[in-house]
TORKOL-472870 format. One record per residue: x, y, z of N, C-alpha, C in turn; residue number from 1. Coordinates in steps of 0.02 Angstrom, whole numbers, plus 50000, padded with zeros to 5 digits. Atoms other than C-alpha are relative to their C-alpha. Last residue first. Example, Ala and Ser with C-alpha at 12.3 -4.5 7.8 and 13.67 -1.06 7.14 Angstrom:
+--------+---------+-------+---------+----------+-------+--------+---------+-------+-----+
! n_east ! n_north !  n_up ! ca_east ! ca_north ! ca_up ! c_east ! c_north !  c_up !   n !
+--------+---------+-------+---------+----------+-------+--------+---------+-------+-----+
!  49958 !   49941 ! 49997 !   50684 !    49947 ! 50357 !  49961 !   50055 ! 50037 !   2 !
!  50045 !   49941 ! 50000 !   50615 !    49775 ! 50390 !  50045 !   50060 ! 50000 !   1 !
+--------+---------+-------+---------+----------+-------+--------+---------+-------+-----+
//
This chain:
+--------+---------+-------+---------+----------+-------+--------+---------+-------+-----+
! n_east ! n_north !  n_up ! ca_east ! ca_north ! ca_up ! c_east ! c_north !  c_up !   n !
+--------+---------+-------+---------+----------+-------+--------+---------+-------+-----+
!  49979 !   49948 ! 50044 !   57335 !    54751 ! 53567 !  50072 !   49951 ! 49955 !  66 !
!  49943 !   50015 ! 50031 !   57241 !    54613 ! 53680 !  50018 !   50049 ! 49930 !  65 !
!  49989 !   49958 ! 50036 !   57160 !    54682 ! 53811 !  50057 !   49985 ! 49951 !  64 !
!  49937 !   50003 ! 50008 !   57095 !    54552 ! 53921 !  49998 !   50048 ! 49931 !  63 !
!  49992 !   49941 ! 50071 !   56951 !    54514 ! 54007 !  50054 !   49995 ! 49998 !  62 !
!  49929 !   50007 ! 50029 !   56927 !    54323 ! 54092 !  49989 !   50064 ! 49955 !  61 !
!  50022 !   49956 ! 50039 !   56766 !    54307 ! 54220 !  50081 !   50021 ! 49944 !  60 !
!  49962 !   49940 ! 50003 !   56796 !    54152 ! 54305 !  49987 !   50062 ! 49948 !  59 !
!  49966 !   49991 ! 50039 !   56696 !    53984 ! 54314 !  50021 !   50091 ! 50028 !  58 !
!  50022 !   49926 ! 50058 !   56652 !    53927 ! 54441 !  49998 !   50005 ! 49984 !  57 !
!  49941 !   49962 ! 50079 !   56690 !    53736 ! 54497 !  49935 !   50051 ! 50003 !  56 !
!  50008 !   49983 ! 50029 !   56611 !    53671 ! 54683 !  50068 !   50026 ! 49923 !  55 !
!  50009 !   50023 ! 50055 !   56704 !    53548 ! 54779 !  49966 !   50028 ! 49913 !  54 !
!  50051 !   50073 ! 50057 !   56614 !    53563 ! 54902 !  50002 !   50002 ! 49980 !  53 !
!  50012 !   50067 ! 49952 !   56702 !    53752 ! 54983 !  49939 !   49917 ! 49936 !  52 !
!  50039 !   50028 ! 50026 !   56664 !    53898 ! 54880 !  49982 !   49942 ! 50045 !  51 !
!  49989 !   50063 ! 49993 !   56814 !    54011 ! 54960 !  49923 !   49969 ! 49992 !  50 !
!  50076 !   50025 ! 49977 !   56817 !    54165 ! 54882 !  50028 !   49906 ! 50010 !  49 !
!  50050 !   50033 ! 50074 !   57001 !    54232 ! 54858 !  49963 !   49972 ! 50043 !  48 !
!  49974 !   50062 ! 49967 !   57056 !    54408 ! 54934 !  49938 !   49942 ! 49942 !  47 !
!  50039 !   50001 ! 50008 !   57123 !    54544 ! 54823 !  49985 !   49942 ! 50040 !  46 !
!  50035 !   50048 ! 49969 !   57266 !    54614 ! 54867 !  49934 !   49957 ! 49999 !  45 !
!  50026 !   50004 ! 49949 !   57297 !    54796 ! 54782 !  49998 !   49920 ! 49998 !  44 !
!  50018 !   49960 ! 49911 !   57401 !    54867 ! 54671 !  49987 !   49965 ! 50067 !  43 !
!  50032 !   49994 ! 49952 !   57452 !    54730 ! 54518 !  49988 !   50048 ! 50081 !  42 !
!  50034 !   49953 ! 50007 !   57568 !    54781 ! 54406 !  49936 !   49990 ! 50036 !  41 !
!  49966 !   49946 ! 49996 !   57748 !    54704 ! 54476 !  49911 !   50081 ! 49982 !  40 !
!  49978 !   49945 ! 50039 !   57653 !    54555 ! 54498 !  50008 !   50067 ! 49979 !  39 !
!  49997 !   49909 ! 49981 !   57662 !    54414 ! 54608 !  49964 !   50051 ! 49933 !  38 !
!  50001 !   49981 ! 49917 !   57699 !    54225 ! 54645 !  49990 !   50070 ! 49953 !  37 !
!  50014 !   50041 ! 49940 !   57611 !    54135 ! 54461 !  50029 !   50007 ! 50089 !  36 !
!  49948 !   50033 ! 49980 !   57659 !    54281 ! 54335 !  49978 !   49974 ! 50095 !  35 !
!  49997 !   50029 ! 49957 !   57520 !    54293 ! 54230 !  50049 !   50011 ! 50023 !  34 !
!  50033 !   49962 ! 49976 !   57515 !    54380 ! 54040 !  49969 !   49980 ! 50082 !  33 !
!  49942 !   49927 ! 49939 !   57670 !    54301 ! 53997 !  49975 !   50049 ! 50035 !  32 !
!  49997 !   49958 ! 50079 !   57570 !    54169 ! 53828 !  50027 !   50059 ! 50083 !  31 !
!  49962 !   50050 ! 50081 !   57619 !    54004 ! 53965 !  50006 !   50077 ! 49958 !  30 !
!  49916 !   49977 ! 49946 !   57576 !    54110 ! 54138 !  50006 !   49979 ! 49907 !  29 !
!  49978 !   49959 ! 49975 !   57390 !    54140 ! 54059 !  50049 !   49990 ! 49996 !  28 !
!  50005 !   49953 ! 50076 !   57362 !    53987 ! 53982 !  50025 !   50057 ! 50010 !  27 !
!  49965 !   50037 ! 50023 !   57393 !    53898 ! 54178 !  50028 !   50061 ! 49912 !  26 !
!  49941 !   50003 ! 49958 !   57286 !    54007 ! 54257 !  50055 !   50012 ! 49967 !  25 !
!  49985 !   49921 ! 49997 !   57154 !    54007 ! 54146 !  50045 !   50018 ! 50009 !  24 !
!  49979 !   49989 ! 50067 !   57173 !    53805 ! 54166 !  50017 !   50059 ! 49972 !  23 !
!  49943 !   50008 ! 50027 !   57189 !    53811 ! 54351 !  50025 !   49982 ! 49921 !  22 !
!  49935 !   49931 ! 49976 !   57038 !    53922 ! 54345 !  50068 !   49971 ! 50020 !  21 !
!  49994 !   49964 ! 49951 !   56928 !    53785 ! 54249 !  50046 !   50048 ! 50038 !  20 !
!  49923 !   50041 ! 49994 !   56902 !    53822 ! 54089 !  49975 !   50005 ! 50078 !  19 !
!  49992 !   50026 ! 49942 !   56706 !    53887 ! 54034 !  50055 !   49964 ! 49999 !  18 !
!  49995 !   50082 ! 49963 !   56662 !    53919 ! 53857 !  50049 !   50044 ! 50050 !  17 !
!  50056 !   50015 ! 49924 !   56600 !    54129 ! 53863 !  50001 !   49910 ! 49973 !  16 !
!  50076 !   50014 ! 50042 !   56713 !    54192 ! 53681 !  49895 !   49950 ! 50049 !  15 !
!  50048 !   49933 ! 50008 !   56798 !    54273 ! 53789 !  49959 !   49983 ! 49960 !  14 !
!  50054 !   49974 ! 49954 !   56855 !    54096 ! 53869 !  49940 !   50034 ! 50002 !  13 !
!  50076 !   50043 ! 49963 !   56866 !    54029 ! 53699 !  50014 !   50051 ! 50063 !  12 !
!  50061 !   49943 ! 50023 !   57008 !    54147 ! 53652 !  49934 !   49975 ! 50035 !  11 !
!  50022 !   49906 ! 49993 !   57115 !    54133 ! 53804 !  49943 !   50000 ! 49954 !  10 !
!  50060 !   50016 ! 49945 !   57068 !    53901 ! 53752 !  50019 !   50106 ! 50019 !   9 !
!  50059 !   50017 ! 50021 !   57171 !    53958 ! 53594 !  49941 !   50001 ! 50074 !   8 !
!  50014 !   49888 ! 50049 !   57322 !    54095 ! 53647 !  49910 !   49939 ! 49973 !   7 !
!  50000 !   49960 ! 49945 !   57356 !    53937 ! 53799 !  49984 !   50083 ! 49937 !   6 !
!  50053 !   50025 ! 49933 !   57358 !    53797 ! 53643 !  49961 !   50040 ! 50029 !   5 !
!  50071 !   49975 ! 50064 !   57457 !    53925 ! 53520 !  49920 !   49967 ! 50039 !   4 !
!  50028 !   49909 ! 50002 !   57573 !    53946 ! 53671 !  49955 !   49986 ! 49950 !   3 !
!  49981 !   49975 ! 50041 !   57567 !    53732 ! 53701 !  49984 !   50072 ! 50019 !   2 !
!  50020 !   49969 ! 50016 !   57517 !    53645 ! 53858 !  50041 !   50050 ! 49924 !   1 !
+--------+---------+-------+---------+----------+-------+--------+---------+-------+-----+
//
């Protein structure tokens, strides 16, 4: 995935398109908006939801693009 593709995916996600969690996280990582080993901007760790059974879920994406 290129930087431009990652931007397009994130733009589409904000428009309501659904992508897997992996794709969203990879796109955020490529654009510099996500650090896979943690981020200094997060003060609280949230538990990860387990839905099991191979089910997929969509993740809301909130971004401030200045």
